[in-house]
KELO-122215 format. One record per residue: x, y, z of N, C-alpha, C, O in turn. Coordinates in steps of 0.02 Angstrom, whole numbers, plus 50000, padded with zeros to 5 digits. Example, Ala and Ser with C-alpha at 12.3 -4.5 7.8 and 13.67 -1.06 7.14 Angstrom:
! KELO-122215
506604971650390506154977550390506604983550390507124983450423 506424988850354506844994750357506455000250394506705005750402 
//
This chain:
! KELO-122215
492975008549318493145016349307492735021449337492155019949353 492995028649348492655033449371491915032549376491575034949421 491635027649310490735030949291490515024349355489925023349371 490925021649377490585015749423490535018249504490295015449553 490755022349497490755027149589490205028649592490175027949653 489475031049572489055034049595488625026749607488155026849646 488785021349578488385013849598488865011549661488735009249717 489205012449641489615009949713489475014249776489315012349833 489555019849756489355023649815488285021649853487955022249904 488255020349810487465020949823487365013849871487055014049924 487665007749846487905002949868488055003449936487635000949974 488695006849967488905006650033488495011250073488545011250134 487975016450035487545020250083486975016650109486755016950166 486675011450040486225006850063486185002450115485695002350151 486744997750124486854992650142487384993650204487474989650251 487785001150190488025002250276488634995350286488804993550342 488834992950239489344989450235490004990350280490214985150306 490254994450289490694998850305490685001250361491195001850396 490105003150379490025006850428489805004250506489835007150560 489554997950486489664993750549490104988450548490044983450512 490664989950598491434988450613491434986350669491994985050692 490834985250715491114981250785491214974950759491094973150702 491514970450821491664962350785490914959350766490784956950710 490494959750814489944955150812489764955850716489664951350675 489774963950708489384966650643489874962150589489574958650548 490484962250588491084959950527491024951250538491254947650494 490714948450595490584940650587489964938650542489884933450508 489504944550551488774943350503488914946050431488474945950389 489554948650418489474950850347490194947050295490804946350302 489714945650250490334940250218490934946450201490814952350189 491824942350205492394946650200492444948450123492454954050097 492474943650101492284943950017491994950049982492324952749938 491304952650001490844956849999491204961750005491394964749955 491414963950079491824969850085492654969750052493034974650052 492744965250034493624965349982493264967949908493474972449870 492804964749902492624965449821492354974049817492474977449767 492074975949860492034982649860492484988349868492504993849841 492894985149918493564987949914494054988349842494304993349815 494094983849829494264985449761493974985749706494374984449662 493454986949685492964990549664493124998449654493245002249607 493054998749728493055007849741494065008949720494235014449698 494425005349726495175005349714495225007849609495535011949577 494855003949597494715002149517494525007249473494765008149417 493865012149510493515016149502494135022049502493945027049473 494865022749530495365027649499495175036149512495305040849475 494825036249579494485043249584494865042749659495075038449697 494815048949655495265053749719494645053549769494795052349828 493825054749754493555050049827493565044849842493585043449902 493575038749782493735032749802494215031549851494115027449895 494805035349846495505034849884495375038049959495595035750012 495015042949951494795046850033494445043450064494445043750125 493865037450013493455034350059493635029550076493305026950121 494415024750041494735019050061494955020350137494835017250190 495215024650126495835030650192495425028750230495505023350257 494855032850244494265033350294494155025550329494165023950388 494045020850261493535014050294494475010550326494415007750380 494925010650309495745008650331495585012050391495215009150430 495785017750405495655020350480495175016650541495305014850598 494675016350507494025010650556494125006750542493925003550591 494395001250491494534993250507495064993250537495144987750563 495544997450548496234994550561496144992950645496444988450675 495714997450672495604997050729495084991350758494964990750819 494784987150705494274983150716494494974350712494354969150742 494874976450660495084970750604495724972550581495754974750523 496344972050618497014975550589497134968850554497294971750502 497194963050539497184957950495497054960050430497414959250381 496344963350434496064965050361496324971850313496384972650252 496434975950369496574983850361497314982650315497484988050290 497694977850301498054981550261497944979250173498164982550125 497604973450170497304971850112496784979750095496584980650037 496674983050129496314989350092497034995650069496865000850041 497514994750078498274997850071498164997549994498025002449960 498244991349970498384990749902497744994049861497854997949815 497204992649878496554997149845496525003449854496175006649814 496935007549917497105016949894497655015649855497785020649822 498075010949843498705011849796498215013449733498255018649700 497765008749723497625006249632497105013649603496965014749544 496875017949666496725023149643497095027649623496735032449609 497625028549614498235033049600498145040749631498295045749600 497835040749703497775046649727497875044849817497645047949865 498225040049814498315036349900499095037549912499295034749964 499505040649882500125041249876500425044949948500825041949984 500175052049963500305055650013500105049750078500525047950119 499495047650079499245044050139499635038350143499705035750198 499945035350083500235028550113501185030450135501605027650170 501185034750104502145036850115501865038850203502105035850251 501405043650210501565047850283501235041650353501305042750413 500975036750330500945032350367501425026650364501385022750411 501925025250311502405021450299502975025750333503485022350329 503165033350375503485036250372503415035550463503865036150505 502605033950475502615034050551502545026050577502395025550636 502635021050546502645014750563503135014250619503695016750618 502865010650674503225011450727503865006250713504445007950726 503684999450685504254993950676504274990850613503834991650570 504884986650604504634983150530503964980750517503714982050463 503624976950564503214973750544502554979650507502324978450451 502384984050536501994988850527502294991350448501964990750396 502914994150453503174997250419503054990250340502804991850286 503224985650350503034981550292502384981550256502424980750195 501874982150279501084983350280501044988050212500664987450164 501544992950225501624997950151502054997750118502175003050088 502434993150107502824993350040502504991449970502554994749918 502054983849982501974983949923501504988149897501504988849836 500894992549948500394996249911500825002049880500605004749829 501545004649913501905010949895502145009549824501995013449778 502685001849807502595000549741502134999849687502275000749627 501564998149712500994998749677500945005449640500825005449579 501015010749672500815015449662501265021149593501105026049560 501875016749600502445018449539502445026449536502515030149487 502365028049600502605037149606503335036049633503565033149682 503595039449585504355043149580504515043449678504925039449701 504215047749720504255049649785504045041149841504345039849893 503715038449824503505031349836504115027849821504385024849868 504445027649750504945022749757505535026649776505975022649793 505755033449781506255034449815506395032249886506935030149907 505645033349934505555028750003505785022949998506325021950026 505495018249967505675011149968506205009949942506365004849972 506625011149904507605011349878507895012449946508305008649971 507605019049981507995021250051508015019550117508305021550168 507365012350089507485006450134507945001550140508054999050195 508354998950068508784994950077509334996650138509634991950165 509435002650156509745006850196509645001550276510115000550314 509144999650283508954995250352509224990150362509414987450310 509334987650405509754981350456509304977050444509594971650446 508654976250431508014968350432508174968450373508234973750342 508294962050342508384957750309507694957650263507654959650205 507134954850305506564954950282506344961850247506164962250188 506364966950287506234974550220506634974850167506514977150112 507204971850191507464972750107507284968050047507254969749988 507154961250075506964956950035506124957850011505864955849959 505814961750071505014963850033505124970149972504884970349916 505634975950011505554979749943505744977149897505364977249848 506394973649889506644971549826506164966749781506234966549720 505694963049812505194960249750504574963749752504144962549709 504454968849806503914974149773504024977349723503554978049684 504664980349706504954985749662504944981949582504814984549528 505124974949597505254969049551504654969449544504544972449492 504234968149568503314965049519503014969249529502434967349520 503004974949545502754979449548502764989349514502304992649490 503354990849526503614994149504504154992349443504084996149395 504614987949435504654987749381505224990649356505704991249395 505284993049288505794997349270505675004549324506055005449372 505155008849310504965013249361505445013449408505665019049421 505675008549438506265008549492506915008149469507315009149515 507145007249422508005007249406508265014249421508765014349456 508025019749402508505026149404508585027049503509085028749535 508015025349525508175026849610508615020149644508965020949694 508565014249612509225008549644509765010749609510255009849645 509965013849541510635015049527510705021649552511295023449547 510455024749570510505032449626510815028749714511335029849745 510375025449725510865022849787511365019449763511825020249803 511545016049718512185013149713512695018149703513245017849733 512555022449667513005028449666513295031249732513875031849752 512745032749757512915037249833513345031049874513945032349872 513235026449900513095023549943514015020349953514335017949905 514245020950013514915019650058514895012250063515405009350046 514505009450078514155005050126514424998450085513974996050050 514994995150081514984989550026514684982850056514724978150016 514444981650104513974977150099513234978550075512854973850062 513004985650070512414986550051512554987149965512084987049925 512974987549953513104988549876513104980849861512674978249824 513554977649889513484969549870512754966949853512484964649802 512554968349914511724965049915511314968249872510824965049852 511394973849852510974976149803510994975149732510494975249696 511604974049710511984971549658511854964649645511684962249590 511964961149710511904953549696510964951849692510764948149647 510464954849740509924952649732509504956049691508924953949689 509654961049656509324965349633509534966049546509144965349498 510324967849545510374968149462510384961049460510424958149406 
//
């Protein structure tokens, strides 16, 4: 909870864990320590932690793109990262980049995020559709039902309608 944030900030400041992001620095640091600190920041559920994780994501994304998606989940857990996640997902240049944001957005359970995700059912990439389906099912749960039903009401695309009915409902 929020009471852990001062302790986490003290650890981050003393050990400069996320400040040393050069490849040679990353080799010298255990990734699980970074991962646990990012998880703990997310679990604090504070706006300050969300802002710090967003900053960490921006720095790590350039140095270690394989680890950057892990931080997105921690941003979602804070409960304050939805605007950043939505903006980044909307700017994603390709399906692979977009896929990194699907699960974190579903974890937010935010109505705007769920609406965005359900809108991705109209994309042609089956992998994106499946990822959205699974993320909504496992992370958003019942919160996604109204948005899915709304898409079914509005769509005239029979293939999309059939796919949604067959794979979701």
